[in-house]
C-alpha positions in Angstrom: -0.4 -0.1 -0.3 3.2 2.2 1.0 4.8 1.9 -2.3 1.5 2.6 -4.3 1.0 5.8 -2.3 4.3 7.3 -2.6 4.4 6.1 -6.1 1.2 8.3 -7.1 2.5 11.3 -5.7 5.1 12.0 -8.8 8.0 10.7 -10.8 10.4 12.0 -8.2 9.7 9.9 -5.4 11.5 7.0 -7.9 14.5 9.2 -6.7 17.2 6.9 -4.7 15.6 7.6 -1.5 12.0 6.7 -1.7 12.5 3.4 -3.3 15.8 2.3 -3.1 15.9 -1.7 -4.0 15.9 -4.2 -1.3 20.5 -4.5 -0.5 20.1 -8.3 -1.3 23.5 -8.3 -0.4 22.6 -8.1 3.1 20.5 -10.3 3.1 23.4 -12.8 2.2 25.6 -11.7 5.0 26.7 -14.5 7.0 27.3 -12.5 10.4 23.2 -11.7 9.7 22.1 -15.5 8.5 21.4 -16.2 11.8 19.2 -13.3 12.8 17.0 -13.1 10.5 14.3 -16.3 10.8 10.6 -15.1 9.9 9.3 -12.6 7.5 9.1 -9.9 9.7 12.9 -9.6 10.5 13.5 -9.2 6.7 11.0 -6.6 6.1 12.2 -4.5 9.3 15.7 -4.7 8.0 14.1 -3.7 4.5 11.7 -0.5 5.9 15.4 0.6 7.6 17.2 0.2 4.2 14.7 2.9 3.2 14.3 5.0 5.7 18.1 4.9 5.5 18.5 5.8 2.3 15.9 8.5 2.5 17.1 10.5 5.7 20.6 10.8 4.0 19.2 12.4 1.1 16.7 14.7 3.2 20.2 15.7 5.2 21.8 16.6 1.4 24.5 13.7 2.3 24.9 13.1 -1.7 27.9 10.7 -2.4 30.9 12.5 -4.3 33.1 11.3 -7.0 36.7 11.8 -6.6 38.0 11.9 -10.3 40.1 14.5 -9.9 42.1 12.7 -6.6 43.9 10.4 -9.3 47.7 10.7 -9.6 48.1 12.3 -13.0 49.9 9.1 -14.5 46.8 7.4 -14.5 44.4 10.4 -15.8 47.4 10.4 -18.8 46.1 7.2 -19.4 42.7 7.5 -19.0 42.9 10.9 -21.6 44.9 8.4 -24.0 41.9 5.3 -23.9 39.4 7.9 -24.6 41.2 8.8 -27.9 40.3 5.6 -29.0 36.9 5.7 -27.7 35.6 4.7 -30.6 37.1 1.4 -31.0 35.3 -1.9 -30.6 38.1 -3.4 -28.4 38.0 -0.1 -25.9 38.4 -2.1 -22.5 35.8 -0.8 -20.2 37.6 -2.9 -16.9 41.0 -0.8 -17.7 39.2 2.6 -17.7 37.4 1.9 -14.9 40.7 1.2 -12.8 41.9 4.6 -14.4 39.4 6.5 -13.9 38.7 5.5 -10.0 36.0 3.9 -10.3 34.1 6.7 -12.6 34.3 5.1 -16.1 30.9 6.1 -16.6 31.0 9.6 -15.5 34.7 10.3 -17.2 33.0 8.7 -20.3 29.9 10.9 -20.5 31.5 14.0 -20.3 33.8 13.3 -23.0 31.2 11.8 -25.1 28.8 14.9 -24.8 31.2 17.1 -25.3 32.5 15.1 -28.9 28.7 15.3 -30.2 28.6 18.7 -29.2 25.8 18.3 -26.9 27.3 20.4 -24.2 27.4 23.3 -26.9 24.4 22.4 -28.8 21.9 22.5 -25.9 23.7 25.2 -23.7 24.4 22.6 -20.7 25.7 23.6 -17.5 29.1 21.6 -16.9 28.8 21.5 -13.3 24.9 20.7 -13.3 25.6 18.1 -16.4 28.7 16.6 -14.1 26.5 16.0 -11.1 23.6 14.4 -12.4 26.4 12.0 -13.8 27.6 11.5 -10.8 23.8 10.7 -9.3 23.1 8.3 -12.1 26.8 6.5 -11.7 26.1 6.5 -7.9 22.8 4.8 -7.9 23.9 1.7 -9.4 25.0 -0.9 -7.0 28.9 -0.9 -6.9 28.6 -4.9 -5.5 26.3 -6.3 -8.0 28.8 -8.4 -10.3 27.5 -7.2 -13.6 24.3 -4.9 -12.8 26.9 -2.0 -11.9 28.3 1.1 -13.4 30.4 -0.3 -15.5 27.5 -2.4 -17.5 26.4 1.0 -17.7 29.8 2.4 -19.4 30.2 -0.4 -21.4 26.6 0.2 -22.9 27.1 3.7 -23.4 30.6 3.3 -25.2 29.0 0.6 -27.9 26.1 2.9 -28.2 28.9 5.5 -29.5 30.5 3.1 -31.5 26.8 2.3 -33.1 25.7 5.8 -33.3 28.4 6.4 -36.0 27.5 3.7 -38.1 26.7 5.8 -41.9 23.6 3.8 -42.3 22.3 5.7 -38.9 24.7 8.5 -38.2 24.1 10.5 -41.6 20.6 11.2 -40.3 20.7 11.4 -36.5 19.7 14.9 -34.9 21.6 16.3 -31.6 18.2 15.2 -29.7 18.4 11.7 -30.8 22.6 11.6 -30.1 21.8 12.8 -26.6 18.5 10.6 -26.1 21.3 7.3 -27.4 23.7 8.3 -24.9 21.5 9.3 -21.8 19.0 5.7 -22.3 22.6 3.5 -22.5 24.2 5.1 -19.0 20.8 5.1 -17.1 19.6 2.0 -18.6 19.8 -0.2 -15.5 20.2 2.4 -12.4 19.5 1.2 -9.4 19.4 -2.7 -10.6 18.7 -4.9 -7.2 20.8 -7.6 -9.3 18.1 -9.7 -9.4 15.6 -10.3 -12.1 11.4 -9.1 -12.4 10.2 -13.3 -11.7 12.1 -13.1 -7.8 10.4 -9.2 -7.6 7.5 -10.6 -8.6 7.5 -14.0 -6.5 8.5 -12.3 -3.4 5.8 -8.9 -4.1 8.5 -6.3 -3.8 6.4 -3.2 -4.4 7.9 -2.4 -7.4 6.2 -5.7 -8.9 2.8 -4.1 -7.4 3.5 -0.6 -8.6 4.2 -1.7 -11.8 1.2 -4.3 -12.3 4.2 -6.7 -13.3 5.0 -5.5 -16.9 8.4 -4.3 -17.4 8.9 -3.7 -13.5 12.9 -2.9 -13.6 12.5 -1.4 -16.8 10.1 1.2 -15.5 11.6 1.7 -12.3 15.3 2.5 -14.4 13.1 5.2 -16.4 11.5 6.7 -13.6 14.4 6.8 -11.3 16.3 8.3 -14.6 13.1 11.4 -14.8 13.9 12.2 -11.0 17.3 12.4 -11.4 16.8 14.3 -14.4 14.3 16.9 -12.9 16.2 16.9 -9.3 19.2 18.4 -11.3 17.4 20.4 -13.0 19.7 20.1 -16.3 17.1 20.5 -18.9 15.4 23.3 -16.7 16.6 26.1 -19.1 14.9 23.9 -22.2 11.0 24.8 -22.7 8.3 22.4 -20.7 7.6 20.4 -23.7 11.1 19.6 -25.0 11.6 18.1 -21.1 8.5 16.4 -21.8 9.5 14.7 -25.2 12.9 13.5 -24.0 11.3 12.3 -20.8 9.0 10.0 -23.2 11.4 9.0 -25.4 13.7 8.1 -22.5 11.2 5.6 -21.2 10.3 4.5 -25.2 14.2 3.4 -25.1 14.7 2.2 -21.8 11.5 -0.5 -21.5 12.8 -1.7 -24.9 15.5 -3.0 -23.2 13.1 -5.6 -21.7 14.5 -8.9 -22.8 10.6 -10.2 -22.6 9.8 -8.2 -25.8 12.7 -9.7 -27.7 10.9 -11.3 -30.4 8.4 -8.2 -30.6 11.6 -6.4 -32.0 12.8 -8.8 -33.6 9.6 -9.3 -35.6 9.2 -5.6 -36.6 12.8 -5.3 -37.5 12.9 -7.9 -39.9 9.6 -6.8 -41.2 11.4 -3.2 -41.8 14.5 -5.1 -43.2 12.9 -7.0 -45.7 10.0 -4.4 -47.1 12.8 -2.1 -47.0 10.4 0.6 -46.0 12.9 2.3 -43.3 12.7 6.0 -43.6 15.2 7.5 -41.4 14.0 11.0 -42.6 11.1 10.0 -40.3 11.3 10.9 -36.9 9.5 7.7 -36.0 12.0 5.1 -37.8 15.1 6.8 -35.9 13.7 6.2 -33.0 13.0 2.4 -33.8 16.6 2.3 -34.8 17.9 3.7 -31.4 15.7 1.3 -29.8 17.8 -1.6 -31.5 21.2 0.0 -31.2 20.4 0.4 -27.7 19.0 -3.2 -27.4 22.2 -4.2 -29.3 24.2 -2.3 -26.9 23.2 -4.1 -23.6 23.4 -7.4 -25.1 27.1 -7.1 -27.0 28.8 -8.6 -24.5 29.5 -11.7 -26.6 30.3 -9.4 -29.5 33.5 -8.4 -27.9 37.0 -9.4 -27.9 37.0 -12.8 -25.7 38.9 -11.5 -22.5 36.8 -9.1 -22.1 33.5 -11.1 -23.3 34.8 -14.0 -20.9 34.4 -12.0 -17.9 31.1 -10.1 -19.0 29.8 -13.8 -19.0 31.9 -15.1 -15.9 29.8 -11.7 -13.9 26.4 -12.1 -15.1 26.6 -15.7 -14.1 27.6 -14.9 -11.1 24.5 -12.5 -10.3 22.5 -15.7 -11.1 23.7 -17.9 -8.8 23.9 -15.1 -5.9 19.9 -15.3 -6.9 19.5 -18.9 -6.8 21.7 -19.0 -3.1 18.9 -16.7 -2.4 16.2 -18.4 -3.3 17.5 -21.4 -1.8 17.9 -19.8 1.5 14.4 -18.6 1.5 12.9 -21.9 0.4 11.6 -20.0 -2.7 12.1 -22.4 -6.6 15.3 -21.7 -8.0 15.0 -19.7 -11.1 16.3 -20.7 -14.4 20.0 -20.2 -14.9 20.3 -19.1 -11.7 21.4 -22.7 -10.1 25.0 -23.2 -9.9 25.1 -27.1 -9.5 23.4 -27.4 -13.1 23.4 -24.4 -15.0 27.2 -24.1 -16.2 28.7 -20.6 -17.3 29.4 -22.4 -21.0 25.4 -23.5 -21.6 24.3 -20.6 -20.4 26.3 -18.6 -22.9 25.4 -20.8 -25.6 21.9 -20.7 -25.2 22.1 -16.7 -24.4 24.0 -16.2 -28.2 21.9 -18.9 -30.2 18.7 -17.8 -29.1 18.8 -13.8 -28.2 21.9 -12.1 -29.5 23.0 -14.3 -32.9 19.3 -13.2 -34.4 19.2 -9.7 -33.1 23.4 -9.0 -34.4 22.3 -10.6 -38.2 19.8 -8.0 -38.2 21.3 -5.1 -37.1 24.4 -6.1 -39.8 21.8 -6.2 -42.6 20.5 -2.9 -41.5 24.4 -1.2 -41.5 25.2 -3.0 -44.5 27.5 -5.8 -43.2 30.0 -2.5 -42.0 33.4 -3.4 -40.9 32.3 -2.9 -37.3 29.0 -5.6 -37.5 31.2 -8.0 -39.4 33.9 -7.9 -36.8 31.6 -8.5 -33.7 29.4 -11.4 -36.1 33.1 -12.7 -36.5 33.9 -12.3 -32.4 30.3 -14.0 -31.3 30.9 -16.9 -33.9 34.6 -17.4 -32.6 33.4 -16.9 -28.7 30.5 -19.5 -29.2 33.5 -22.1 -30.5 35.2 -21.6 -27.5 32.1 -21.7 -24.8 31.7 -25.0 -27.0 34.8 -26.3 -26.3 34.6 -25.2 -22.4 31.6 -27.2 -22.3 32.8 -30.0 -24.2 35.8 -29.9 -21.7 33.2 -30.0 -18.6 31.5 -33.1 -20.0 35.2 -35.0 -20.6 36.3 -34.3 -17.3 32.5 -35.1 -16.0 32.9 -39.1 -17.4 36.4 -39.2 -16.3 35.5 -38.6 -12.2 34.3 -42.2 -12.0 37.5 -44.0 -11.1 36.7 -46.7 -13.2 36.6 -44.5 -16.4 32.6 -45.5 -17.1 30.2 -43.6 -16.6 26.7 -44.2 -15.1 23.6 -44.4 -16.6 21.6 -41.5 -15.1 25.3 -39.2 -15.6 24.8 -40.3 -19.3 21.3 -39.1 -19.7 22.1 -35.6 -17.7 25.0 -35.1 -19.9 23.2 -35.9 -23.0 20.2 -33.5 -22.1 22.7 -31.2 -21.3 24.1 -31.2 -24.6 20.8 -30.8 -26.5 19.8 -27.1 -27.2 
């Protein structure tokens, strides 16, 4: 009830304090495991978390980034990396270390400058930086995957896609700003668990958004709250800011993986009929949605060393959810059982059914540019490597039997795992 009432008071109530997500890591803390015996105690803990976050904001205590405390050598290396920000092998993990954990803020400031957005929209640099810090701070650094580094990675990928000639020739400054903002904020305040988890635990956000695109709606509303709180666009006409807010919502909501087929069918239809008119704002917006969807799941298309890190991180986040579900005697979600769902098998399925169909269509749209070809080549090589690792895992499982024989039940399990 409380969530609904506060949700109706306006968008800003979604900002940081009023709706901070459950800090699920607290529930995993071994020092607390003995203390949390009932749902009532859990709810009391979560209520305290909400109050704590809200009271910090009300007192004006906002964490500040320590970007300018960096050693000059590190800043020099970070600046050198930014000169190659349009390269597909850009190492966001290294960049994050060089910027002392401020990869998202640093990247956004650079890209807004490179694309001429600061001048075009007459943005105040101090306000802009403060807004970027707010966005970065609203990501949960404890999440292995859905954190500010992922947001920076998606933003860098979006920058690469915005430069594709087929798209770049038609984009307006507004399109570019929306694309970068949506990429940066598309997962803001992500709790590290998925929508089904929020629904089955009756989380207040699941109720608020009626179990539809729960996380994506929250990311969008949180972003609007931060935009309004920062007053970054306060100097623009009201109808312009309202349009920006709505388009941001449309872009962020497009990242809901449950809508994957909807967007693929529509994209295929446009490509088959050759009826995309990028002079029209509506078609440009649709391709921005597709670009953001690609950027969001582009990890399998990166070089192996980067791709493998992301794969391990996302699976670690899945396993944490599975451990949490097991702890509270909930059914373990698909892909979240560390005993059954291996990283190679998860990645092969993800690449086959989600990534490949989307990126093959994206390559068709761009006209098989060097970047598109490069991404598809990485995707195929990475998939082959995961298949090889999966095969090694199966071989290892078979050899675990001291006699060198595999029991009937083991053989059946292995065959099932190898079946797509």
